[in-house]
MARGUBA-41255 format. One record per atom (N, C-alpha, C): residue number from 1; residue in one letter; chain; atom name; x, y, z. Coordinates in steps of 0.05 Angstrom, whole numbers, plus 5000, padded with zeros to 4 digits. Layout:
// residues N
<rec n="NUM" res="A" chain="A" atom="CA" x="X" y="Y" z="Z"/>
...
***
This chain:
// residues 55
<rec n="1" res="X" chain="A" atom="N" x="4681" y="4725" z="7622"/>
<rec n="1" res="X" chain="A" atom="CA" x="4690" y="4755" z="7625"/>
<rec n="1" res="X" chain="A" atom="C" x="4698" y="4768" z="7605"/>
<rec n="2" res="X" chain="A" atom="N" x="4691" y="4790" z="7599"/>
<rec n="2" res="X" chain="A" atom="CA" x="4696" y="4806" z="7575"/>
<rec n="2" res="X" chain="A" atom="C" x="4718" y="4837" z="7587"/>
<rec n="3" res="X" chain="A" atom="N" x="4732" y="4843" z="7564"/>
<rec n="3" res="X" chain="A" atom="CA" x="4751" y="4854" z="7577"/>
<rec n="3" res="X" chain="A" atom="C" x="4746" y="4886" z="7585"/>
<rec n="4" res="X" chain="A" atom="N" x="4752" y="4898" z="7601"/>
<rec n="4" res="X" chain="A" atom="CA" x="4736" y="4920" z="7608"/>
<rec n="4" res="X" chain="A" atom="C" x="4738" y="4947" z="7587"/>
<rec n="5" res="X" chain="A" atom="N" x="4758" y="4951" z="7571"/>
<rec n="5" res="X" chain="A" atom="CA" x="4759" y="4968" z="7549"/>
<rec n="5" res="X" chain="A" atom="C" x="4757" y="4959" z="7523"/>
<rec n="6" res="X" chain="A" atom="N" x="4750" y="4975" z="7503"/>
<rec n="6" res="X" chain="A" atom="CA" x="4751" y="4968" z="7477"/>
<rec n="6" res="X" chain="A" atom="C" x="4783" y="4969" z="7467"/>
<rec n="7" res="X" chain="A" atom="N" x="4789" y="4954" z="7455"/>
<rec n="7" res="X" chain="A" atom="CA" x="4817" y="4948" z="7440"/>
<rec n="7" res="X" chain="A" atom="C" x="4817" y="4972" z="7420"/>
<rec n="8" res="X" chain="A" atom="N" x="4804" y="4973" z="7410"/>
<rec n="8" res="X" chain="A" atom="CA" x="4805" y="4994" z="7386"/>
<rec n="8" res="X" chain="A" atom="C" x="4803" y="5033" z="7398"/>
<rec n="9" res="X" chain="A" atom="N" x="4787" y="5037" z="7412"/>
<rec n="9" res="X" chain="A" atom="CA" x="4775" y="5059" z="7426"/>
<rec n="9" res="X" chain="A" atom="C" x="4783" y="5066" z="7442"/>
<rec n="10" res="X" chain="A" atom="N" x="4782" y="5049" z="7465"/>
<rec n="10" res="X" chain="A" atom="CA" x="4791" y="5048" z="7498"/>
<rec n="10" res="X" chain="A" atom="C" x="4767" y="5053" z="7510"/>
<rec n="11" res="X" chain="A" atom="N" x="4741" y="5058" z="7501"/>
<rec n="11" res="X" chain="A" atom="CA" x="4716" y="5058" z="7513"/>
<rec n="11" res="X" chain="A" atom="C" x="4719" y="5037" z="7535"/>
<rec n="12" res="X" chain="A" atom="N" x="4703" y="5046" z="7554"/>
<rec n="12" res="X" chain="A" atom="CA" x="4690" y="5023" z="7582"/>
<rec n="12" res="X" chain="A" atom="C" x="4664" y="5009" z="7571"/>
<rec n="13" res="X" chain="A" atom="N" x="4668" y="4982" z="7558"/>
<rec n="13" res="X" chain="A" atom="CA" x="4649" y="4971" z="7554"/>
<rec n="13" res="X" chain="A" atom="C" x="4634" y="4949" z="7571"/>
<rec n="14" res="X" chain="A" atom="N" x="4654" y="4942" z="7597"/>
<rec n="14" res="X" chain="A" atom="CA" x="4640" y="4918" z="7615"/>
<rec n="14" res="X" chain="A" atom="C" x="4622" y="4923" z="7631"/>
<rec n="15" res="X" chain="A" atom="N" x="4612" y="4954" z="7634"/>
<rec n="15" res="X" chain="A" atom="CA" x="4591" y="4959" z="7652"/>
<rec n="15" res="X" chain="A" atom="C" x="4559" y="4948" z="7640"/>
<rec n="16" res="X" chain="A" atom="N" x="4568" y="4946" z="7603"/>
<rec n="16" res="X" chain="A" atom="CA" x="4539" y="4945" z="7599"/>
<rec n="16" res="X" chain="A" atom="C" x="4534" y="4916" z="7591"/>
<rec n="17" res="X" chain="A" atom="N" x="4558" y="4897" z="7593"/>
<rec n="17" res="X" chain="A" atom="CA" x="4553" y="4869" z="7578"/>
<rec n="17" res="X" chain="A" atom="C" x="4532" y="4848" z="7599"/>
<rec n="18" res="X" chain="A" atom="N" x="4528" y="4848" z="7619"/>
<rec n="18" res="X" chain="A" atom="CA" x="4513" y="4829" z="7633"/>
<rec n="18" res="X" chain="A" atom="C" x="4483" y="4845" z="7627"/>
<rec n="19" res="X" chain="A" atom="N" x="4477" y="4863" z="7617"/>
<rec n="19" res="X" chain="A" atom="CA" x="4453" y="4875" z="7605"/>
<rec n="19" res="X" chain="A" atom="C" x="4448" y="4857" z="7577"/>
<rec n="20" res="X" chain="A" atom="N" x="4478" y="4865" z="7568"/>
<rec n="20" res="X" chain="A" atom="CA" x="4471" y="4856" z="7537"/>
<rec n="20" res="X" chain="A" atom="C" x="4471" y="4817" z="7536"/>
<rec n="21" res="X" chain="A" atom="N" x="4484" y="4810" z="7550"/>
<rec n="21" res="X" chain="A" atom="CA" x="4477" y="4782" z="7557"/>
<rec n="21" res="X" chain="A" atom="C" x="4450" y="4768" z="7562"/>
<rec n="22" res="X" chain="A" atom="N" x="4440" y="4782" z="7581"/>
<rec n="22" res="X" chain="A" atom="CA" x="4414" y="4779" z="7592"/>
<rec n="22" res="X" chain="A" atom="C" x="4395" y="4779" z="7572"/>
<rec n="23" res="X" chain="A" atom="N" x="4392" y="4802" z="7556"/>
<rec n="23" res="X" chain="A" atom="CA" x="4371" y="4804" z="7538"/>
<rec n="23" res="X" chain="A" atom="C" x="4376" y="4790" z="7515"/>
<rec n="24" res="X" chain="A" atom="N" x="4400" y="4785" z="7501"/>
<rec n="24" res="X" chain="A" atom="CA" x="4407" y="4774" z="7475"/>
<rec n="24" res="X" chain="A" atom="C" x="4399" y="4742" z="7486"/>
<rec n="25" res="X" chain="A" atom="N" x="4406" y="4728" z="7508"/>
<rec n="25" res="X" chain="A" atom="CA" x="4391" y="4704" z="7516"/>
<rec n="25" res="X" chain="A" atom="C" x="4357" y="4702" z="7516"/>
<rec n="26" res="X" chain="A" atom="N" x="4352" y="4720" z="7526"/>
<rec n="26" res="X" chain="A" atom="CA" x="4318" y="4723" z="7527"/>
<rec n="26" res="X" chain="A" atom="C" x="4309" y="4728" z="7506"/>
<rec n="27" res="X" chain="A" atom="N" x="4322" y="4724" z="7474"/>
<rec n="27" res="X" chain="A" atom="CA" x="4321" y="4724" z="7454"/>
<rec n="27" res="X" chain="A" atom="C" x="4319" y="4750" z="7436"/>
<rec n="28" res="X" chain="A" atom="N" x="4317" y="4776" z="7449"/>
<rec n="28" res="X" chain="A" atom="CA" x="4329" y="4802" z="7430"/>
<rec n="28" res="X" chain="A" atom="C" x="4349" y="4803" z="7414"/>
<rec n="29" res="X" chain="A" atom="N" x="4341" y="4814" z="7394"/>
<rec n="29" res="X" chain="A" atom="CA" x="4363" y="4820" z="7378"/>
<rec n="29" res="X" chain="A" atom="C" x="4393" y="4829" z="7380"/>
<rec n="30" res="X" chain="A" atom="N" x="4407" y="4822" z="7373"/>
<rec n="30" res="X" chain="A" atom="CA" x="4444" y="4843" z="7394"/>
<rec n="30" res="X" chain="A" atom="C" x="4441" y="4868" z="7382"/>
<rec n="31" res="X" chain="A" atom="N" x="4436" y="4871" z="7351"/>
<rec n="31" res="X" chain="A" atom="CA" x="4442" y="4897" z="7345"/>
<rec n="31" res="X" chain="A" atom="C" x="4409" y="4918" z="7360"/>
<rec n="32" res="X" chain="A" atom="N" x="4389" y="4909" z="7360"/>
<rec n="32" res="X" chain="A" atom="CA" x="4370" y="4924" z="7380"/>
<rec n="32" res="X" chain="A" atom="C" x="4384" y="4927" z="7403"/>
<rec n="33" res="X" chain="A" atom="N" x="4394" y="4910" z="7417"/>
<rec n="33" res="X" chain="A" atom="CA" x="4403" y="4919" z="7453"/>
<rec n="33" res="X" chain="A" atom="C" x="4430" y="4934" z="7443"/>
<rec n="34" res="X" chain="A" atom="N" x="4447" y="4924" z="7426"/>
<rec n="34" res="X" chain="A" atom="CA" x="4467" y="4947" z="7430"/>
<rec n="34" res="X" chain="A" atom="C" x="4460" y="4975" z="7420"/>
<rec n="35" res="X" chain="A" atom="N" x="4444" y="4981" z="7408"/>
<rec n="35" res="X" chain="A" atom="CA" x="4430" y="5001" z="7403"/>
<rec n="35" res="X" chain="A" atom="C" x="4420" y="5021" z="7426"/>
<rec n="36" res="X" chain="A" atom="N" x="4406" y="5004" z="7442"/>
<rec n="36" res="X" chain="A" atom="CA" x="4384" y="5018" z="7464"/>
<rec n="36" res="X" chain="A" atom="C" x="4409" y="5024" z="7482"/>
<rec n="37" res="X" chain="A" atom="N" x="4435" y="5008" z="7485"/>
<rec n="37" res="X" chain="A" atom="CA" x="4448" y="5008" z="7506"/>
<rec n="37" res="X" chain="A" atom="C" x="4473" y="5031" z="7500"/>
<rec n="38" res="X" chain="A" atom="N" x="4471" y="5037" z="7478"/>
<rec n="38" res="X" chain="A" atom="CA" x="4482" y="5069" z="7467"/>
<rec n="38" res="X" chain="A" atom="C" x="4506" y="5057" z="7452"/>
<rec n="39" res="X" chain="A" atom="N" x="4516" y="5025" z="7443"/>
<rec n="39" res="X" chain="A" atom="CA" x="4540" y="5026" z="7442"/>
<rec n="39" res="X" chain="A" atom="C" x="4542" y="5020" z="7408"/>
<rec n="40" res="X" chain="A" atom="N" x="4554" y="5046" z="7395"/>
<rec n="40" res="X" chain="A" atom="CA" x="4548" y="5055" z="7372"/>
<rec n="40" res="X" chain="A" atom="C" x="4572" y="5047" z="7349"/>
<rec n="41" res="X" chain="A" atom="N" x="4599" y="5054" z="7366"/>
<rec n="41" res="X" chain="A" atom="CA" x="4616" y="5054" z="7341"/>
<rec n="41" res="X" chain="A" atom="C" x="4617" y="5018" z="7330"/>
<rec n="42" res="X" chain="A" atom="N" x="4631" y="5010" z="7315"/>
<rec n="42" res="X" chain="A" atom="CA" x="4632" y="4988" z="7305"/>
<rec n="42" res="X" chain="A" atom="C" x="4656" y="4971" z="7318"/>
<rec n="43" res="X" chain="A" atom="N" x="4677" y="4984" z="7326"/>
<rec n="43" res="X" chain="A" atom="CA" x="4696" y="4974" z="7350"/>
<rec n="43" res="X" chain="A" atom="C" x="4686" y="4951" z="7369"/>
<rec n="44" res="X" chain="A" atom="N" x="4668" y="4968" z="7381"/>
<rec n="44" res="X" chain="A" atom="CA" x="4657" y="4959" z="7406"/>
<rec n="44" res="X" chain="A" atom="C" x="4642" y="4946" z="7411"/>
<rec n="45" res="X" chain="A" atom="N" x="4621" y="4948" z="7381"/>
<rec n="45" res="X" chain="A" atom="CA" x="4594" y="4927" z="7378"/>
<rec n="45" res="X" chain="A" atom="C" x="4607" y="4895" z="7373"/>
<rec n="46" res="X" chain="A" atom="N" x="4636" y="4907" z="7360"/>
<rec n="46" res="X" chain="A" atom="CA" x="4658" y="4877" z="7355"/>
<rec n="46" res="X" chain="A" atom="C" x="4650" y="4864" z="7383"/>
<rec n="47" res="X" chain="A" atom="N" x="4667" y="4879" z="7400"/>
<rec n="47" res="X" chain="A" atom="CA" x="4679" y="4866" z="7425"/>
<rec n="47" res="X" chain="A" atom="C" x="4658" y="4847" z="7437"/>
<rec n="48" res="X" chain="A" atom="N" x="4634" y="4858" z="7436"/>
<rec n="48" res="X" chain="A" atom="CA" x="4600" y="4847" z="7445"/>
<rec n="48" res="X" chain="A" atom="C" x="4598" y="4820" z="7429"/>
<rec n="49" res="X" chain="A" atom="N" x="4596" y="4826" z="7398"/>
<rec n="49" res="X" chain="A" atom="CA" x="4586" y="4803" z="7389"/>
<rec n="49" res="X" chain="A" atom="C" x="4603" y="4778" z="7390"/>
<rec n="50" res="X" chain="A" atom="N" x="4627" y="4787" z="7389"/>
<rec n="50" res="X" chain="A" atom="CA" x="4652" y="4769" z="7377"/>
<rec n="50" res="X" chain="A" atom="C" x="4663" y="4755" z="7407"/>
<rec n="51" res="X" chain="A" atom="N" x="4651" y="4766" z="7423"/>
<rec n="51" res="X" chain="A" atom="CA" x="4655" y="4748" z="7454"/>
<rec n="51" res="X" chain="A" atom="C" x="4652" y="4718" z="7457"/>
<rec n="52" res="X" chain="A" atom="N" x="4661" y="4710" z="7470"/>
<rec n="52" res="X" chain="A" atom="CA" x="4660" y="4681" z="7475"/>
<rec n="52" res="X" chain="A" atom="C" x="4672" y="4669" z="7509"/>
<rec n="53" res="X" chain="A" atom="N" x="4651" y="4657" z="7518"/>
<rec n="53" res="X" chain="A" atom="CA" x="4669" y="4659" z="7549"/>
<rec n="53" res="X" chain="A" atom="C" x="4679" y="4630" z="7550"/>
<rec n="54" res="X" chain="A" atom="N" x="4701" y="4636" z="7562"/>
<rec n="54" res="X" chain="A" atom="CA" x="4721" y="4607" z="7563"/>
<rec n="54" res="X" chain="A" atom="C" x="4727" y="4595" z="7597"/>
<rec n="55" res="X" chain="A" atom="N" x="4711" y="4608" z="7610"/>
<rec n="55" res="X" chain="A" atom="CA" x="4711" y="4595" z="7639"/>
<rec n="55" res="X" chain="A" atom="C" x="4691" y="4577" z="7642"/>
***
């Protein structure tokens, strides 16, 4: 479960996480997926790339 907002800037990022996860599991590059989703800030990109499911 990803946090709803970015720690640094407060942008809502949870709405894009399911698509990000699905596309990266299908072999797409995380950089390309984040660019397509419009996640351009480094702080928000960090939230996606460094996320680890613990459940």
